N, C-alpha and C positions, 0 to 999 in steps of 0.2 A: 612546462606547458599543462594545462589542465588535462585531465584525460577524458578522452571524450566518449570511452565506453563505459557502459555500467558494472559495477563491481559484481559479477559474478556470484560472490559468495553474501552480499546484500540482496540480490536478487532473491536466490534461493532463501534465503530469510525469512523476506516479504510474503514469500508464495507458501510457507508453511506456519506463519506465525498465526493466532484466533484473535479474534478480538475477544478479551476477557471479561469485557461487562456490557447493558445498556440491552438494547433493540437487539444487536447483531451479534449478545456472544454467543460467543462458540464458533461462529463463520470465518473462515480465512480472510483475512485483509483483503486479500486480491481477490473475492468474492463481492466486498461492499459495494453494495449500489453507490453509483457517482454522486447523486442528488446528497445519499448520505455522508458522504465526504466533504461535499460542498459544505453542508450544512454547518457540518464541524469545523471545516475552515473559518467558517464567520464567527462562529462561538468561540473558538479559538484552541486549538490540538492540545492537547494533555502535555504535561512536563514529560522531560524525561525519553527513553529510546521508544516508548510507544507515540508518542506524540510526533518522533522524529517519524517515524516509520509509517504511522497515518498521512503526515503532511507530504512523505515520498508518492504512497499510493495516489493522492489526490494527485499531484502534479504527472505522475505516471497518467491516470485516467484521462486529465483533464487535456494533457497533447494528444490523448490516442495508442499508447504505449505500450496495452498490454499484450502484445502480441510478445514484449519480450520475456513473457510469461512462456508460452508455447510450448520451448521443449523441459521446462522444469514441472509442468501439469501433467499427470496421466490422468484424465478424463475419459 
């Protein structure tokens, strides 16, 4: 049976990774605005791990699951 709970290590990595380039260079992936992620989805996510992480952030934000990061972020 597929695990129904998100991997905490993956969530932590998403919460701590910064966008390496572009308009939001230096921003945490978790802080990227949803319209930017929608735009990236339409253009095509980059290859590799960064693309997979951006796609995950898109899915999280599109489904209103940002609260999953609350225990991981110290704001």
